[in-house]
Every structure is written in structure tokens, then in C-alpha cells.
C-alpha positions in Angstrom: -6.3 57.0 -24.3 -9.3 54.9 -25.4 -8.8 51.6 -27.2 -9.1 51.5 -31.0 -12.0 49.7 -32.6 -11.3 47.0 -35.1 -10.5 43.4 -35.3 -7.2 43.3 -37.4 -4.1 41.9 -35.8 -2.4 45.3 -35.9 -5.2 47.0 -33.9 -5.4 44.2 -31.4 -1.6 44.4 -30.9 -1.8 48.2 -30.5 -4.5 47.8 -27.9 -2.5 45.3 -26.0 0.5 47.6 -26.1 -1.6 50.5 -24.9 -3.0 48.5 -22.0 0.5 47.3 -21.0 2.0 50.7 -21.1 -0.6 52.6 -19.1 -1.1 52.5 -15.3 -4.1 50.4 -14.5 -7.1 51.9 -12.6 -7.7 50.8 -9.0 -10.3 48.2 -10.2 -8.1 46.8 -12.9 -5.1 46.7 -10.5 -7.2 44.7 -8.0 -8.2 42.3 -10.8 -4.6 41.8 -11.8 -3.6 41.1 -8.2 -6.5 38.6 -7.8 -5.6 36.9 -11.1 -2.0 36.6 -10.1 -2.8 35.0 -6.7 -5.4 32.6 -8.1 -3.2 31.4 -11.0 0.1 31.5 -9.1 1.7 33.8 -11.7 3.6 37.1 -11.4 1.6 40.4 -11.5 3.3 41.2 -14.8 2.1 38.0 -16.4 -1.4 38.6 -15.0 -1.4 42.1 -16.4 -0.5 40.8 -19.8 -3.2 38.1 -19.8 -5.8 40.7 -18.8 -4.6 43.1 -21.5 -5.0 40.3 -24.1 -8.5 39.5 -22.8 -9.6 43.1 -22.9 -8.1 43.7 -26.4 -9.8 40.5 -27.8 -13.1 41.5 -26.2 -12.9 44.9 -27.9 -12.2 43.3 -31.2 -15.1 40.9 -30.9 -17.4 43.9 -30.0 -16.3 45.8 -33.1 -17.1 42.7 -35.3 -20.6 42.5 -33.9 -21.3 46.1 -34.7 -20.4 45.7 -38.4 -23.0 43.0 -39.0 
């Protein structure tokens, strides 16, 4: 399911939940693995950090389109 557009806290939270619940693609799984190794954290923590970053980027992009 595609991520929702918008910058409200609810939409950002929904996007993070969506990213955490779905199985990552091969490229995203590799990114999670690399992040976990470089930072010395568990893959679950790395997946959460990546989900937050993606959701915040999506919110920032939707703000730029409005102006």
C-alpha cells in the first residue's frame, strides 16, 4: 500500500506503522541490515529508524508541493 501524503502527526504515524508492518523489499532489507551493522543496533531498531526517516521525508515532500 502506498504511503499517505500529508504532514500531520497522524499521517506520519500511520506511515511509520505501515512501513513497520509490511515486509521490506530486497533493497530496503539490505539497507536495514547495513544500518544495523554500522550503528551496532538490532535489525528491528534499524527498521524503525529507517521507517521514521522515510515517513518524515514523505511529509517534507508533501509540504513542498503545497507551496
